[in-house]
N, C-alpha and C positions, 0 to 999 in steps of 0.2 A: 612727407613732403620732399620733393626733389630739390637738392641744393643747386644754386645757380651754376656752380662750376661743373656739375654733372650734366646739366642740360645741353652743353655743347662739347662734351667729351668726344663724341663720335658723330660729328655733323654730317648730314646728307642734304643735298639741295633737291627740293621737290618742285618740279615745273608741272603745273596742273592744266591740262586740256588747252594748251596754246596751239590749237590746230587750225588749219586753213578754214574749215567750215564754221569757226567761231570768231577768228581774228581778222581775216581778210575783208576788204571792202566788197560788198555784195555777197558775203557768206550767207548761207541758209539760216544760220542762227547767229548773225553778226552781233558781237559785243564790242561796240565802238570803243569803250574805255580800255579794252584789253590792249589795243595798239599803243597806248600811252605807257604801258608797263614794259614794252620791248627793251628800251635801253637799260632799265634796272635789271631785267632778267639777263641781258647780255653781260652786264658787269659781274653779276653773281656767277654765271656760268664760267666766265673767264677766270675768276678767282678760284672757284672750286677745281677747275681743270689744272690751273697752275700748281695748286696744292695737292693734286692727285686725290681729291676727295670725291666720294660717289655722288652722281647726279641721277635722279630718277624722274622719268617723264610719265605722266598718265595721259591716256588717250581714250576719249569716249568713242565707242563704236555702237552704232544703231543695230539692235538685234534685227536680223533680216526677215522676221515674221511678226505678225501683229502681236503686240504686247501692250500693257497698260500705259507705258511711256508714250506710245503713239497718240494716246488720247490727250496728253499734255503738250506734246510737241508734234503737231500735224505735219511740220516740215520734214519729219522722218519718213513720211509716207511717199510712195512714188507719186508723181514723177520727180519730186525734189530730191528725195533720198539723202537727207542731211546725215553726214557722218557714216555713210554706207561704205564699208571696206570695198575697195576696187572701183568706186565711183569717182569720176573726175568732174571738175567744174571749172569754168573760166572765171578768173578773178581779175577785175579791171585794174586794181592797184599794181599788179605785177605783170599784167598783159599776157597771161598764158593760163592754160589749164594745169591744174594740180590735183593730186589725189586728195580727196576731201578730208580723210582722216589723218593725213601726215601733219606732224609738227611743222610750224612755219619755218621757212628756210633760214630766217634770221636767228633761230634758236635750235636748229636741227641737231639731234643727238649724233654723237660720234659712235663708231663701232665700239661695243663694250659697255656703253652707257645703257642703263636699264629703261625699258619701255613697258609699262603696265597697261594693257588694254582692258577696258571694262564696259559692261553693258548698261550702266546706269550713271547718273550724274555724280553721285557720291563716289569718293575715291577709296573709302575703306570698307564699306559693306559689300560682302560677296566678291572681293577682288583679291589679287595676289600682292597688293601693295604692302600690307603688314609683313608677310614673310620676306618680301624683297628688301624692305627697309632693315629687317633684322639681319639678313645676310650682308647687306651693304655696310652695316654698322661697323664691322671690323675690317672690311676689305681694304687692304692697303695700309691700314693703320697699325696692324700687328702681324708678326710673323712667328712661326714656331721654330724654335731652336732645339735640335736633338743633340744630346751629349751623353757620354758615358762617364759617370763619376765612380771610380773604382770599377766594380763589376755591375753597377746599377745604372741601367739606361734611364735618362731623364729627358723629358720634353718640357720646355718652358715657353710660355707665350710672352713675347717681348715686343715693346713698341718698335715700329719699323725704323724710326730714326736711330734708336740705340743699336739695332741689328746691323745697320749699314757698315759699322766698323768691323763686325765679325766676318763679313764676306771676304775681306782682304787677308784674313789669317789662314795660314797653312793648316791642313788637317793634322791634328795631334798637338797644336800649339796650346799653351796654357791660357786659360780663360777664367776669370773670376766672375761668378754670378752671385748676386745678393738676392736671396729669396725673401719675399714678404710672406711669412707663414700665415698671416691673417688672410691673405688672398690665395693661398695655395690650396689645391685640390689634389690630394694624394690618393692614387689608386694603383692597383696591380694591373699592369697593361695586359697581361696574359689572361686574366679572369674578369677584369673590369670591377673587381671588388674594391669598394672605397676603403682606404686605409685611414684617412683623417680628413 
């Protein structure tokens, strides 16, 4: 069982399919209740950005050739072209045309925030979401510190908050590292052979 404190050790915010063609008034697959979640999503996004924590957006993209999904969602067919990449639609609530697949302006991703495009409604099956979340898990939360201890080069993974004080030190200054051997992975860097 995952302990409660481990559940939030490396949080990431997942914003699922908050796209024009689902959220906007008059959207091809309008989900009216999605608009009510905009303020909560904005608050979470603001919090994660302030804390420099990863945000991942998923975006449903209609496969541009006939597939089984078209049977369930005829709105995907021409001429409607729901969630077709490159297709624009006029949305009366904002009074202009927008790219159908874009995340709504109120929640728009910033450069560097992850966007996972997928060809089905589920976010995990046959998508890049899981590897993206694994990558994002440690992004910004940890840094690698390289040091020479005697003639032995050492690399340690350190929480980013602890590493901030190290940046101000001059090269060659004394530094004390407390290693948790229960969490250590010792290996020969030249050969990759695991030592302990």
